[in-house]
MIMILUM-389693 format. One record per atom (N, C-alpha, C): residue in one letter; atom name; x, y, z. Coordinates in steps of 0.001 Angstrom, whole numbers, always signed. Example, Ala and Ser with C-alpha at 12.3 -4.5 7.8 and 13.67 -1.06 7.14 Angstrom:
2
+---+----+---------+---------+---------+
: r :  a :    east :   north :      up :
+---+----+---------+---------+---------+
: A :  N :  +13190 :   -5690 :   +7800 :
: A : CA :  +12300 :   -4500 :   +7800 :
: A :  C :  +13200 :   -3300 :   +7800 :
: S :  N :  +12850 :   -2250 :   +7080 :
: S : CA :  +13670 :   -1060 :   +7140 :
: S :  C :  +12900 :     +30 :   +7870 :
+---+----+---------+---------+---------+
This chain:
134
+---+----+---------+---------+---------+
: r :  a :    east :   north :      up :
+---+----+---------+---------+---------+
: X :  N :  -14054 :  -13502 :  +15908 :
: X : CA :  -13285 :  -14217 :  +14885 :
: X :  C :  -12669 :  -13381 :  +14153 :
: X :  N :  -13711 :  -12252 :  +13061 :
: X : CA :  -13415 :  -12162 :  +11803 :
: X :  C :  -12694 :  -10904 :  +12207 :
: X :  N :  -12925 :  -10218 :  +13360 :
: X : CA :  -11836 :   -8820 :  +13667 :
: X :  C :  -10383 :   -9072 :  +13963 :
: X :  N :  -10283 :  -10768 :  +14435 :
: X : CA :   -8543 :  -10647 :  +14980 :
: X :  C :   -8314 :  -11074 :  +13554 :
: X :  N :   -8974 :  -12273 :  +12756 :
: X : CA :   -8468 :  -12210 :  +11934 :
: X :  C :   -7508 :  -11399 :  +10730 :
: X :  N :   -8854 :  -10022 :  +10667 :
: X : CA :   -8588 :   -8799 :   +9755 :
: X :  C :   -7555 :   -7960 :  +10189 :
: X :  N :   -7257 :   -8096 :  +11996 :
: X : CA :   -6529 :   -7197 :  +12224 :
: X :  C :   -4908 :   -8138 :  +12130 :
: X :  N :   -4732 :   -9357 :  +12380 :
: X : CA :   -3573 :   -9956 :  +11793 :
: X :  C :   -3413 :   -9842 :  +10401 :
: X :  N :   -4062 :   -9749 :   +9486 :
: X : CA :   -3972 :   -9893 :   +8427 :
: X :  C :   -3371 :   -8455 :   +7700 :
: X :  N :   -3917 :   -7498 :   +8366 :
: X : CA :   -3689 :   -6105 :   +7878 :
: X :  C :   -1923 :   -5648 :   +8748 :
: X :  N :   -2122 :   -6022 :   +9974 :
: X : CA :    -547 :   -5667 :  +10409 :
: X :  C :     +88 :   -6866 :   +9898 :
: X :  N :    +398 :   -8260 :   +9400 :
: X : CA :   +1215 :   -8584 :   +8510 :
: X :  C :   +1695 :   -8393 :   +7143 :
: X :  N :    +216 :   -7845 :   +6635 :
: X : CA :    +385 :   -6892 :   +5111 :
: X :  C :    +848 :   -5824 :   +5103 :
: X :  N :    +790 :   -4881 :   +6527 :
: X : CA :   +1545 :   -3559 :   +6444 :
: X :  C :   +2926 :   -4388 :   +6780 :
: X :  N :   +3393 :   -5327 :   +7569 :
: X : CA :   +5172 :   -5474 :   +7803 :
: X :  C :   +5815 :   -5419 :   +6429 :
: X :  N :   +4789 :   -6697 :   +5615 :
: X : CA :   +5395 :   -6629 :   +4344 :
: X :  C :   +5865 :   -5904 :   +3121 :
: X :  N :   +4779 :   -4505 :   +3414 :
: X : CA :   +4746 :   -3597 :   +2427 :
: X :  C :   +6174 :   -2715 :   +3216 :
: X :  N :   +5923 :   -2028 :   +4415 :
: X : CA :   +7297 :   -2026 :   +5392 :
: X :  C :   +8588 :   -2405 :   +5211 :
: X :  N :   +8907 :   -3876 :   +4858 :
: X : CA :   +9981 :   -4230 :   +4326 :
: X :  C :  +10340 :   -3858 :   +2879 :
: X :  N :   +9487 :   -3700 :   +2067 :
: X : CA :   +9584 :   -3305 :    +650 :
: X :  C :   +9959 :   -1797 :    +512 :
: X :  N :   +9629 :   -1264 :   +1705 :
: X : CA :  +10021 :    +547 :   +2027 :
: X :  C :  +11257 :    +511 :   +2002 :
: X :  N :  +12103 :    -626 :   +3024 :
: X : CA :  +13045 :     +40 :   +3310 :
: X :  C :  +13490 :   -1169 :   +2248 :
: X :  N :  +13325 :   -2421 :   +1664 :
: X : CA :  +14348 :   -2545 :    +498 :
: X :  C :  +14479 :   -1494 :    -664 :
: X :  N :  +13235 :    -485 :    -276 :
: X : CA :  +13437 :    +574 :   -1858 :
: X :  C :  +14589 :   +1510 :   -1320 :
: X :  N :  +14829 :   +1658 :     -10 :
: X : CA :  +15216 :   +2853 :    +444 :
: X :  C :  +17389 :   +2244 :    +661 :
: X :  N :  +17591 :    +985 :    +592 :
: X : CA :  +18585 :    +690 :   +1290 :
: X :  C :  +19209 :    +125 :     -53 :
: X :  N :  +18032 :    -615 :    -893 :
: X : CA :  +18865 :   -1666 :   -2160 :
: X :  C :  +18309 :   -1815 :   -3021 :
: X :  N :  +17684 :    -629 :   -3591 :
: X : CA :  +16346 :    -957 :   -4644 :
: X :  C :  +16974 :   -1457 :   -5941 :
: X :  N :  +18234 :   -1742 :   -6335 :
: X : CA :  +18530 :   -2758 :   -7494 :
: X :  C :  +18570 :   -4145 :   -7430 :
: X :  N :  +18169 :   -4666 :   -6226 :
: X : CA :  +17970 :   -5799 :   -5694 :
: X :  C :  +16556 :   -6102 :   -6158 :
: X :  N :  +15875 :   -5459 :   -6060 :
: X : CA :  +13900 :   -5269 :   -6120 :
: X :  C :  +13747 :   -4500 :   -7407 :
: X :  N :  +14001 :   -3571 :   -7667 :
: X : CA :  +12927 :   -2914 :   -8791 :
: X :  C :  +13361 :   -3123 :  -10007 :
: X :  N :  +14400 :   -3660 :  -10517 :
: X : CA :  +14232 :   -4352 :  -12304 :
: X :  C :  +13520 :   -5663 :  -12410 :
: X :  N :  +13728 :   -6554 :  -11440 :
: X : CA :  +12911 :   -8051 :  -11486 :
: X :  C :  +11514 :   -7846 :  -10803 :
: X :  N :  +11344 :   -7563 :   -9352 :
: X : CA :  +10511 :   -7592 :   -9353 :
: X :  C :   +8950 :   -6380 :   -9509 :
: X :  N :   +9557 :   -5408 :   -9754 :
: X : CA :   +9068 :   -3971 :  -10094 :
: X :  C :   +9143 :   -3856 :  -11654 :
: X :  N :   +9932 :   -4057 :  -12298 :
: X : CA :  +10284 :   -3883 :  -14043 :
: X :  C :  +10704 :   -2045 :  -14376 :
: X :  N :  +11541 :   -1673 :  -13146 :
: X : CA :  +12061 :    -499 :  -12772 :
: X :  C :  +13234 :    -393 :  -12790 :
: X :  N :  +14136 :     -94 :  -14133 :
: X : CA :  +15521 :    +570 :  -14245 :
: X :  C :  +15839 :   +1829 :  -14423 :
: X :  N :  +16077 :   +2386 :  -13588 :
: X : CA :  +16243 :   +4122 :  -13208 :
: X :  C :  +17278 :   +5245 :  -14352 :
: X :  N :  +18622 :   +3804 :  -14355 :
: X : CA :  +19946 :   +4202 :  -15279 :
: X :  C :  +20204 :   +5391 :  -14597 :
: X :  N :  +20248 :   +6587 :  -13606 :
: X : CA :  +21012 :   +7570 :  -13437 :
: X :  C :  +20703 :   +7761 :  -12046 :
: X :  N :  +21491 :   +8477 :  -11373 :
: X : CA :  +21553 :   +8756 :   -9916 :
: X :  C :  +20091 :   +9764 :   -9715 :
: X :  N :  +19671 :  +10267 :  -10444 :
: X : CA :  +18340 :  +10982 :  -10185 :
: X :  C :  +17648 :  +10048 :  -10528 :
: X :  N :  +17539 :   +9059 :  -11189 :
: X : CA :  +16268 :   +8275 :  -11457 :
: X :  C :  +16179 :   +6967 :   -9914 :
: X :  N :  +17460 :   +6818 :   -9437 :
: X : CA :  +17539 :   +6087 :   -8098 :
: X :  C :  +17102 :   +6788 :   -7280 :
: X :  N :  +17440 :   +7855 :   -7237 :
: X : CA :  +16912 :   +8709 :   -5739 :
: X :  C :  +15541 :   +8946 :   -6058 :
: X :  N :  +15029 :   +9291 :   -7302 :
: X : CA :  +13280 :   +9392 :   -7238 :
: X :  C :  +12643 :   +8058 :   -6713 :
: X :  N :  +13513 :   +6887 :   -7431 :
: X : CA :  +12724 :   +5417 :   -7240 :
: X :  C :  +12927 :   +4925 :   -5338 :
: X :  N :  +13709 :   +5909 :   -4989 :
: X : CA :  +14090 :   +5946 :   -3229 :
: X :  C :  +13192 :   +6471 :   -2402 :
: X :  N :  +12865 :   +7350 :   -3009 :
: X : CA :  +11885 :   +8642 :   -2358 :
: X :  C :  +10482 :   +7961 :   -2886 :
: X :  N :  +10304 :   +7843 :   -4148 :
: X : CA :   +8869 :   +7533 :   -4080 :
: X :  C :   +8277 :   +6131 :   -3647 :
: X :  N :   +9159 :   +5038 :   -4173 :
: X : CA :   +8395 :   +4051 :   -3477 :
: X :  C :   +8693 :   +3652 :   -2261 :
: X :  N :   +9945 :   +4217 :   -1510 :
: X : CA :   +9450 :   +3770 :    -291 :
: X :  C :   +8602 :   +4757 :    +505 :
: X :  N :   +8406 :   +6111 :     +29 :
: X : CA :   +7031 :   +6419 :    +816 :
: X :  C :   +5716 :   +5706 :    +243 :
: X :  N :   +6019 :   +5481 :    -821 :
: X : CA :   +4433 :   +4887 :    -825 :
: X :  C :   +4623 :   +3076 :     +43 :
: X :  N :   +5269 :   +2914 :    +191 :
: X : CA :   +5579 :   +1353 :    +965 :
: X :  C :   +5290 :   +1819 :   +2481 :
: X :  N :   +6003 :   +2693 :   +2642 :
: X : CA :   +6353 :   +3356 :   +4124 :
: X :  C :   +4896 :   +3679 :   +4851 :
: X :  N :   +4183 :   +4505 :   +3614 :
: X : CA :   +2825 :   +5187 :   +4301 :
: X :  C :   +1840 :   +3844 :   +4122 :
: X :  N :   +1744 :   +3332 :   +3324 :
: X : CA :    +594 :   +2337 :   +3267 :
: X :  C :    +846 :   +1004 :   +4324 :
: X :  N :   +1884 :    +652 :   +4190 :
: X : CA :   +2151 :    -590 :   +5136 :
: X :  C :   +2151 :    +547 :   +6440 :
: X :  N :   +2537 :   +1161 :   +6845 :
: X : CA :   +2608 :   +2094 :   +7777 :
: X :  C :   +1278 :   +2006 :   +8727 :
: X :  N :    +552 :   +2768 :   +7725 :
: X : CA :    -917 :   +3036 :   +8316 :
: X :  C :   -1714 :   +1680 :   +8296 :
: X :  N :   -1694 :    +753 :   +7512 :
: X : CA :   -2234 :    -959 :   +7905 :
: X :  C :   -1854 :   -1322 :   +9423 :
: X :  N :    -625 :   -1135 :   +9558 :
: X : CA :    +223 :   -2110 :  +10965 :
: X :  C :    -454 :    -968 :  +11964 :
: X :  N :    -320 :    +484 :  +11640 :
: X : CA :   -1182 :   +1111 :  +12841 :
: X :  C :   -2299 :   +1160 :  +12999 :
: X :  N :   -3409 :   +1022 :  +11720 :
: X : CA :   -4872 :    +876 :  +12184 :
: X :  C :   -5146 :    -561 :  +12928 :
: X :  N :   -3934 :   -1411 :  +12740 :
: X : CA :   -4212 :   -2705 :  +13170 :
: X :  C :   -3945 :   -2713 :  +14509 :
: X :  N :   -2884 :   -2527 :  +14917 :
: X : CA :   -2340 :   -2278 :  +16286 :
: X :  C :   -3573 :   -1244 :  +17180 :
: X :  N :   -3803 :    -255 :  +16371 :
: X : CA :   -4442 :    +404 :  +17344 :
: X :  C :   -6148 :    +349 :  +17344 :
: X :  N :   -6124 :    -570 :  +16479 :
: X : CA :   -7751 :   -1312 :  +16045 :
: X :  C :   -8751 :    +195 :  +15839 :
: X :  N :   -7864 :    +918 :  +15026 :
: X : CA :   -8538 :   +2381 :  +14597 :
: X :  C :   -8511 :   +2069 :  +12920 :
: X :  N :  -10114 :   +2100 :  +12617 :
: X : CA :  -10395 :   +1839 :  +10942 :
: X :  C :  -10475 :   +2922 :  +10134 :
: X :  N :  -10118 :   +4509 :  +10904 :
: X : CA :   -9715 :   +5767 :  +10208 :
: X :  C :   -8577 :   +5647 :   +9494 :
: X :  N :   -7230 :   +5521 :  +10200 :
: X : CA :   -6267 :   +5174 :   +9397 :
: X :  C :   -6316 :   +4170 :   +8173 :
: X :  N :   -7143 :   +3019 :   +8175 :
: X : CA :   -6943 :   +2101 :   +6987 :
: X :  C :   -7629 :   +3216 :   +5601 :
: X :  N :   -7911 :   +4005 :   +5596 :
: X : CA :   -8145 :   +4836 :   +4606 :
: X :  C :   -7059 :   +4904 :   +3125 :
: X :  N :   -6074 :   +5545 :   +4375 :
: X : CA :   -5136 :   +5732 :   +3744 :
: X :  C :   -4639 :   +4396 :   +2616 :
: X :  N :   -4320 :   +3700 :   +3116 :
: X : CA :   -3679 :   +2553 :   +2190 :
: X :  C :   -4661 :   +2201 :   +1067 :
: X :  N :   -6180 :   +2125 :   +1599 :
: X : CA :   -6900 :   +1787 :    +767 :
: X :  C :   -6941 :   +2829 :    -557 :
: X :  N :   -6894 :   +4339 :    -204 :
: X : CA :   -6565 :   +5299 :   -1263 :
: X :  C :   -5430 :   +4846 :   -1975 :
: X :  N :   -4426 :   +4945 :   -1644 :
: X : CA :   -2954 :   +4667 :   -2297 :
: X :  C :   -2795 :   +3448 :   -3190 :
: X :  N :   -3429 :   +2221 :   -2546 :
: X : CA :   -3305 :   +1172 :   -3352 :
: X :  C :   -4740 :   +1109 :   -4515 :
: X :  N :   -6179 :   +1829 :   -4160 :
: X : CA :   -6562 :   +2352 :   -5640 :
: X :  C :   -6567 :   +3238 :   -6029 :
: X :  N :   -5258 :   +3994 :   -6011 :
: X : CA :   -4851 :   +5020 :   -7146 :
: X :  C :   -3878 :   +4076 :   -7733 :
: X :  N :   -3073 :   +3167 :   -7002 :
: X : CA :   -2140 :   +2475 :   -8347 :
: X :  C :   -2678 :   +1822 :   -9091 :
: X :  N :   -3953 :   +1086 :   -8610 :
: X : CA :   -4683 :    +294 :   -9548 :
: X :  C :   -5383 :    +997 :  -10535 :
: X :  N :   -6005 :   +2077 :  -10544 :
: X : CA :   -6311 :   +3281 :  -11909 :
: X :  C :   -4896 :   +3481 :  -12422 :
: X :  N :   -3848 :   +3646 :  -12175 :
: X : CA :   -2756 :   +4285 :  -12706 :
: X :  C :   -2239 :   +2681 :  -13448 :
: X :  N :   -2209 :   +1859 :  -13204 :
: X : CA :   -2338 :    +387 :  -13753 :
: X :  C :   -2738 :     +40 :  -14688 :
: X :  N :   -4184 :    +279 :  -14620 :
: X : CA :   -5332 :    +555 :  -15260 :
: X :  C :   -5269 :    +923 :  -16565 :
: X :  N :   -4854 :   +2875 :  -16555 :
: X : CA :   -4884 :   +3499 :  -17635 :
: X :  C :   -3279 :   +3098 :  -18522 :
: X :  N :   -2308 :   +2302 :  -17670 :
: X : CA :   -1197 :   +2037 :  -18208 :
: X :  C :   -1338 :    +899 :  -19336 :
: X :  N :   -2321 :     +17 :  -18674 :
: X : CA :   -2901 :   -1197 :  -19710 :
: X :  C :   -3985 :    -550 :  -20882 :
: X :  N :   -4580 :    +416 :  -20417 :
: X : CA :   -5314 :   +1197 :  -21735 :
: X :  C :   -4580 :   +1697 :  -22697 :
: X :  N :   -3500 :   +2509 :  -22356 :
: X : CA :   -2561 :   +3230 :  -23188 :
: X :  C :   -1761 :   +2593 :  -23732 :
: X :  N :    -860 :   +1711 :  -23024 :
: X : CA :    +541 :   +1357 :  -23429 :
: X :  C :    +609 :     -69 :  -23634 :
: X :  N :    -730 :    -960 :  -23353 :
: X : CA :    -889 :   -2126 :  -23530 :
: X :  C :    -314 :   -3012 :  -22125 :
: X :  N :    -445 :   -4041 :  -22522 :
: X : CA :    -601 :   -5209 :  -21370 :
: X :  C :   +1249 :   -6085 :  -21525 :
: X :  N :    +941 :   -6404 :  -20323 :
: X : CA :   +2618 :   -7120 :  -20489 :
: X :  C :   +2309 :   -8882 :  -19418 :
: X :  N :   +2817 :   -9794 :  -19753 :
: X : CA :   +2718 :  -10895 :  -18963 :
: X :  C :   +2567 :  -10584 :  -17659 :
: X :  N :   +1360 :  -11143 :  -16818 :
: X : CA :   +1302 :  -11421 :  -15644 :
: X :  C :    +698 :   -9544 :  -14951 :
: X :  N :    +399 :   -8746 :  -15795 :
: X : CA :    +123 :   -7269 :  -15743 :
: X :  C :    -757 :   -7239 :  -14706 :
: X :  N :   -2135 :   -7959 :  -14547 :
: X : CA :   -3026 :   -8522 :  -13568 :
: X :  C :   -2468 :   -9027 :  -12218 :
: X :  N :   -1023 :   -9567 :  -12122 :
: X : CA :   -1129 :   -9744 :  -10666 :
: X :  C :    -844 :   -8699 :   -9767 :
: X :  N :    -128 :   -7921 :   -9938 :
: X : CA :     +65 :   -6667 :   -8986 :
: X :  C :   -1030 :   -5752 :   -8245 :
: X :  N :   -2058 :   -5869 :   -9945 :
: X : CA :   -3909 :   -5003 :   -9650 :
: X :  C :   -4187 :   -6111 :   -8746 :
: X :  N :   -4315 :   -7324 :   -8415 :
: X : CA :   -4808 :   -8463 :   -7766 :
: X :  C :   -4576 :   -7845 :   -6144 :
: X :  N :   -3142 :   -8159 :   -6175 :
: X : CA :   -2569 :   -7911 :   -4806 :
: X :  C :   -2747 :   -6459 :   -4220 :
: X :  N :   -2945 :   -5342 :   -4950 :
: X : CA :   -3546 :   -3847 :   -4669 :
: X :  C :   -4952 :   -3953 :   -4253 :
: X :  N :   -6155 :   -4550 :   -5469 :
: X : CA :   -7042 :   -4879 :   -4883 :
: X :  C :   -7495 :   -5725 :   -3522 :
: X :  N :   -6753 :   -6562 :   -3273 :
: X : CA :   -6902 :   -7394 :   -2154 :
: X :  C :   -6310 :   -6190 :   -1089 :
: X :  N :   -5255 :   -5341 :   -1151 :
: X : CA :   -4983 :   -4540 :      +4 :
: X :  C :   -6288 :   -3781 :    +163 :
: X :  N :   -6953 :   -3044 :   -1023 :
: X : CA :   -8118 :   -2256 :    -878 :
: X :  C :   -9401 :   -2720 :    -338 :
: X :  N :   -9354 :   -3634 :    -749 :
: X : CA :  -10388 :   -5035 :    +196 :
: X :  C :  -10305 :   -5202 :   +1605 :
: X :  N :   -9216 :   -5030 :   +1627 :
: X : CA :   -8579 :   -5613 :   +2998 :
: X :  C :   -9012 :   -4571 :   +4191 :
: X :  N :   -8404 :   -3254 :   +3722 :
: X : CA :   -8323 :   -1985 :   +4435 :
: X :  C :   -9650 :   -1709 :   +4179 :
: X :  N :  -10759 :   -1805 :   +3264 :
: X : CA :  -12295 :   -1073 :   +3443 :
: X :  C :  -13024 :   -1842 :   +4659 :
: X :  N :  -12528 :   -3313 :   +4428 :
: X : CA :  -13060 :   -3979 :   +5411 :
: X :  C :  -12761 :   -3586 :   +6992 :
: X :  N :  -11594 :   -3494 :   +7131 :
: X : CA :  -11083 :   -3139 :   +8238 :
: X :  C :  -11777 :   -1463 :   +8699 :
: X :  N :  -11587 :   -1000 :   +7674 :
: X : CA :  -12241 :    +582 :   +8006 :
: X :  C :  -13764 :    +555 :   +8840 :
: X :  N :  -14573 :    -304 :   +8027 :
: X : CA :  -15395 :    -897 :   +8124 :
: X :  C :  -15985 :   -1601 :   +9766 :
: X :  N :  -14833 :   -2258 :  +10159 :
: X : CA :  -15396 :   -3333 :  +11172 :
: X :  C :  -14514 :   -3069 :  +12108 :
: X :  N :  -13275 :   -1829 :  +12244 :
: X : CA :  -12785 :   -1812 :  +13478 :
: X :  C :  -13294 :    -480 :  +14449 :
: X :  N :  -12909 :    -632 :  +14953 :
: X : CA :  -13691 :    +977 :  +15792 :
: X :  C :  -13026 :   +2160 :  +14755 :
: X :  N :  -13751 :   +3453 :  +14998 :
: X : CA :  -13033 :   +4351 :  +15037 :
: X :  C :  -13051 :   +5655 :  +16142 :
: X :  N :  -12315 :   +6720 :  +15628 :
: X : CA :  -12404 :   +7853 :  +16997 :
: X :  C :  -13434 :   +8610 :  +16345 :
: X :  N :  -14192 :   +9011 :  +17400 :
: X : CA :  -15504 :  +10053 :  +17468 :
: X :  C :  -14968 :  +11328 :  +17602 :
: X :  N :  -15413 :  +12187 :  +16542 :
: X : CA :  -15031 :  +13711 :  +16748 :
: X :  C :  -15823 :  +14455 :  +17796 :
: X :  N :  -15235 :  +15041 :  +18994 :
: X : CA :  -16193 :  +15597 :  +19929 :
: X :  C :  -17042 :  +16347 :  +19021 :
: X :  N :  -18311 :  +16660 :  +19480 :
: X : CA :  -19395 :  +17618 :  +18950 :
: X :  C :  -19280 :  +18741 :  +19592 :
: X :  N :  -19537 :  +19704 :  +19099 :
: X : CA :  -19395 :  +21095 :  +19733 :
: X :  C :  -20578 :  +21024 :  +20192 :
: X :  N :  -20844 :  +21635 :  +21276 :
: X : CA :  -22331 :  +21540 :  +21440 :
: X :  C :  -22732 :  +22842 :  +22225 :
: X :  N :  -23951 :  +23729 :  +22350 :
: X : CA :  -23950 :  +25065 :  +23202 :
: X :  C :  -24517 :  +25175 :  +24193 :
+---+----+---------+---------+---------+
């Protein structure tokens, strides 16, 4: 039962992040300033925002969905690493630049993705690498 719930959570969470990726690709002005505190201000800034945030959310969410769909724990290391690095970046930002109201909320969400992805990595099957025998 735990594996089914985990698989559903991974897939739905992945869909959520892929939708965020589409929002950053097509309508970043509606999501970037309010939800993420981003205001690029120039065409180059918007292009970077579209490219980097879309890539982050597509890759993280896509790997969560793929891992859930294929019941493959190996691919779930990708979102665990992506969102784990994001937590480190936020922690460094808090230490160097200081905190802001609600700074811990994105870290909590990213931590949940790391935990769920690592649980999926442990509990879902893995593809075995063929051993070369002589």
